[in-house]
C-alpha positions, 0 to 999 in steps of 0.5 A: 503524485509528485512527478506524474509517475507515482501510483497508489498501492491499492491500484497495483497488480501482482508483479508491480513494484515500487518504493514508498514515497509516503503514507497518507492519513485516510481522508474518508472513514473506511468501512473498517473498525479502525479510526483513520489515524490508527490505520495510518499508524498500523501501516507504519508499524507494518513497515510501510515507511518512506523508502521501503521497497514494495512488491505486490505478490498476490490478490484475492480471487473475488474482486482482487481483495485483499492483496499480499505485498512484500515490504522489504523482507516482510509479507503483509496482507491488506485491503485495497481500500487501506492500500490506497493510502500508500503512495509509490514511485515505480522501482528503477529497473 
């Protein structure tokens, strides 16, 4: 989003890696029981913070949802819709 190479975690596929640029407050009410700002806080609590390294490990069989990601040294599963609020820049090789 900043330089044309950033992407949303919700668009990533297994093996994709990146560094978190920012976590956005959801602009639309997701099909979730969580309030958009509560979702943002939960993502931050799970370690989705600026500068964290992220790798997509697995995706669900039906529609690729949910996804399992490694955030630094922790593993987290989340819906792609929720992952769309995490903006990454590709990790330098």
